[in-house]
C-alpha positions in Angstrom: 78.7 60.2 110.8 79.3 58.8 113.3 83.3 59.1 114.7 85.0 56.0 116.0 87.9 56.4 118.5 90.2 54.5 121.2 92.0 55.4 124.3 94.1 52.8 125.8 94.9 53.2 129.4 97.6 52.9 131.8 97.1 49.4 132.9 95.7 48.1 135.5 92.8 50.8 134.7 89.5 49.6 136.3 86.4 52.3 136.0 83.3 49.7 135.7 82.4 49.0 139.2 83.0 52.8 139.9 80.2 53.3 137.3 78.1 50.8 138.4 77.7 51.7 141.5 77.3 55.6 141.1 74.6 55.3 138.2 71.1 54.2 138.2 69.9 51.4 135.6 67.9 53.3 132.9 68.4 56.2 134.5 71.1 60.1 133.8 72.6 61.1 135.6 73.4 62.4 133.3 75.5 59.6 132.1 73.5 56.1 131.6 75.7 53.2 132.6 74.6 49.9 130.9 76.2 47.0 133.1 75.6 44.2 130.0 77.6 46.5 127.2 79.9 47.7 130.2 78.8 51.4 128.1 78.0 54.7 129.2 76.7 57.6 126.8 76.0 61.2 127.9 75.9 64.9 126.2 78.7 67.2 127.2 78.6 70.9 127.0 82.4 72.0 126.1 82.9 75.6 124.8 79.2 76.7 123.9 79.2 72.7 121.9 77.3 69.7 122.2 79.7 66.6 122.4 76.9 63.5 122.5 79.0 60.1 122.7 79.1 56.6 123.8 82.3 54.8 125.3 82.6 50.9 125.6 84.7 49.6 128.5 87.3 46.4 127.5 90.0 44.3 128.4 89.9 45.6 132.1 92.1 45.7 134.1 95.5 44.5 132.0 94.4 45.5 128.8 91.8 48.2 128.6 90.6 49.6 126.3 88.2 52.7 126.2 86.7 52.2 122.7 84.3 56.1 121.7 81.5 56.3 119.3 80.9 60.2 119.3 78.1 61.0 117.6 77.9 65.7 117.9 80.5 67.7 118.7 84.1 68.4 117.8 85.3 64.6 118.4 89.2 66.0 119.5 87.5 67.9 122.6 85.8 64.8 123.1 88.4 62.5 124.0 90.3 64.5 125.8 87.3 65.4 128.4 87.1 61.4 127.9 90.1 60.9 129.1 89.5 63.2 132.0 86.6 61.9 132.8 87.2 58.3 133.1 91.0 59.5 135.5 92.7 57.8 132.5 95.5 60.2 133.1 96.1 58.8 136.7 99.0 56.9 137.2 98.0 54.2 139.5 100.8 53.4 142.6 102.3 50.5 143.4 100.3 47.4 145.2 103.2 47.4 147.9 103.0 50.9 148.5 99.3 50.7 149.5 99.6 47.6 151.5 102.2 49.5 153.4 99.4 51.2 154.7 96.7 48.9 154.5 97.6 45.1 154.3 93.5 44.1 154.7 93.3 45.6 151.7 95.1 43.1 149.2 92.0 41.0 148.4 90.5 43.9 147.2 93.2 45.3 145.5 93.6 41.7 143.7 90.0 41.6 142.8 89.4 45.1 141.5 93.2 46.1 139.8 93.8 49.5 139.3 90.5 50.3 140.6 89.7 54.5 140.5 87.0 56.9 140.7 85.6 58.7 137.7 85.9 62.2 137.6 83.2 64.9 136.5 84.3 67.5 133.5 82.9 70.5 135.1 84.0 72.0 138.5 80.0 73.0 138.5 78.6 69.8 137.9 81.0 68.5 140.8 79.8 71.4 143.4 76.1 70.6 143.1 76.4 66.2 143.2 78.2 66.5 146.0 76.1 69.7 148.0 72.9 67.1 146.6 75.2 64.2 148.6 75.0 65.4 151.7 74.0 63.6 155.0 72.1 61.1 152.8 72.4 57.7 151.1 73.9 57.6 147.8 71.2 56.1 146.3 69.1 58.9 147.2 71.6 61.2 146.0 71.1 59.9 143.0 67.9 59.7 142.0 67.9 63.7 142.8 70.6 64.3 140.7 68.3 62.0 137.8 65.9 64.5 138.3 67.6 67.4 138.3 69.3 66.0 134.9 66.1 64.2 133.1 64.3 68.0 134.1 66.6 70.7 133.7 69.3 69.1 131.9 69.6 69.2 128.4 69.1 66.0 125.6 69.3 65.5 122.5 67.7 62.3 120.3 70.5 60.0 118.6 68.7 57.5 116.5 66.8 55.6 119.3 69.2 56.8 122.2 68.7 60.0 124.3 71.9 61.6 125.5 71.8 63.9 129.1 73.4 67.2 129.8 74.6 67.9 133.2 72.2 70.9 134.1 74.5 74.5 134.2 74.1 77.1 136.8 71.3 79.7 134.4 69.1 76.5 134.8 69.1 75.7 138.4 68.9 79.7 139.2 65.6 79.9 136.5 63.9 76.3 138.1 64.2 78.4 141.7 63.9 76.8 145.1 60.9 75.7 145.1 61.1 73.8 142.0 64.3 72.1 143.4 62.1 71.0 146.0 59.6 68.9 143.9 62.7 67.2 142.8 63.6 65.7 146.7 66.1 69.2 148.3 65.1 70.2 151.1 65.0 73.5 151.3 68.6 74.4 152.5 70.2 72.7 150.0 67.5 74.1 147.2 68.6 77.5 148.8 72.7 76.4 148.8 72.1 75.6 144.7 70.6 78.6 144.0 72.9 80.5 145.8 75.5 79.2 144.3 74.8 79.1 140.8 74.4 83.0 141.2 78.2 83.1 142.3 79.4 80.6 138.7 76.6 83.2 136.5 78.4 86.4 137.7 82.0 84.6 137.7 83.3 85.2 141.6 83.2 81.3 141.3 85.3 79.7 138.6 87.1 76.6 137.5 90.7 79.0 136.7 90.8 79.9 140.8 91.3 76.4 141.4 93.7 75.4 138.9 95.7 78.3 139.7 95.6 78.1 143.7 97.4 75.4 145.5 95.0 72.6 146.7 94.9 74.1 150.5 94.1 77.1 148.3 91.4 75.8 146.3 89.9 73.5 149.2 89.3 77.0 151.0 88.1 79.0 148.0 85.3 76.4 147.7 84.4 76.3 152.0 84.1 80.6 151.4 80.7 79.1 149.2 77.2 79.2 151.8 76.3 75.3 152.4 79.8 74.1 151.4 82.3 72.5 154.2 85.0 70.2 154.8 83.4 67.1 153.2 82.2 69.0 150.4 85.4 71.1 149.4 87.3 68.6 149.7 85.6 66.1 147.3 84.3 68.5 144.7 88.4 69.6 144.3 88.6 65.7 144.1 86.4 65.3 141.6 86.4 67.9 139.3 91.0 68.3 139.7 91.7 64.4 139.7 93.8 65.5 142.3 94.1 62.3 145.0 96.0 64.0 147.7 93.6 64.5 150.2 92.8 62.3 152.4 89.0 62.6 152.9 88.5 61.9 156.8 85.3 64.0 157.2 83.4 60.9 155.4 81.6 58.2 156.9 82.0 55.4 154.5 86.1 56.5 154.6 86.5 56.4 158.6 84.4 53.6 158.3 86.6 51.6 155.7 89.5 53.2 157.3 88.7 51.6 160.8 87.9 47.9 159.4 90.6 47.5 157.4 92.9 49.1 160.2 94.7 52.6 157.8 96.9 55.0 160.0 95.6 58.4 160.5 98.9 59.7 158.5 98.8 58.7 154.3 101.3 59.8 152.1 99.7 62.4 149.9 100.2 60.6 146.8 98.0 57.5 147.7 95.6 59.5 150.4 92.7 60.0 147.8 92.9 56.9 146.4 93.5 55.2 149.3 90.6 57.4 150.9 88.7 56.3 147.5 89.3 52.3 148.2 88.4 52.2 151.9 84.5 53.8 151.1 84.3 51.2 148.3 85.2 48.2 150.8 83.0 49.5 153.4 80.1 50.2 151.1 80.9 46.5 149.4 82.1 44.2 152.1 81.5 45.9 155.2 77.8 48.2 155.5 74.9 45.3 154.5 77.5 42.0 155.5 75.0 41.5 158.3 72.1 41.8 156.1 
């Protein structure tokens, strides 16, 4: 039996441009985003339970509705996690506050009111994706992630649709460095992932360690993992917690976007993470390929 629910995010709300940019058509990352129907489907693991769902986005940005179809698992757990993944709790700042720091961002804000990043359902997924993304382009990172999901993640079939889940620490450790290399990872990154998997399996890194710590303490904890520097730690923290108070100066696209938009070096915490995200989005969409 399919259970149908709906979420009504506070406007302005927009996330489909983000999903389009951070997905591959027909490939699981593990979300499979369909730009024709503005839908996304994936498999979650929550408290040892599998949850398969599809979400449909309607009415962005001013009358947003997220329609949910739950094919497997606890519907209440599914709805709460979906609210997190699609960042519905984030209270969007006033446009005037954003324009105070970046007047040149006005056209972007008007074109994409309420645009925000998506989040990850687990600390592990955020960490793995950001280790994969170190020093390579977004498309290459997505392709490697998709190979990991397809080959190491779980899957269920409902009707004609396949739902994919993200591989956990045990799947990564059991795969080993040589097999991970076959999916496009460097030896160094493969080693980092296996090492991180061991830490998670032994309980030396847990989500509660981050959620019970301050922002800066949590980032320091993550930087204690081999292969995790400031960029990886900050982005992992943001993607898992949804705390958009981190100014991500280490990110090349953020720096280039900040330069293009004339954003000052000091930005208040309440909007620092969002401005970082919008600056990177602006650079990738409007500047990076402008001359090509």
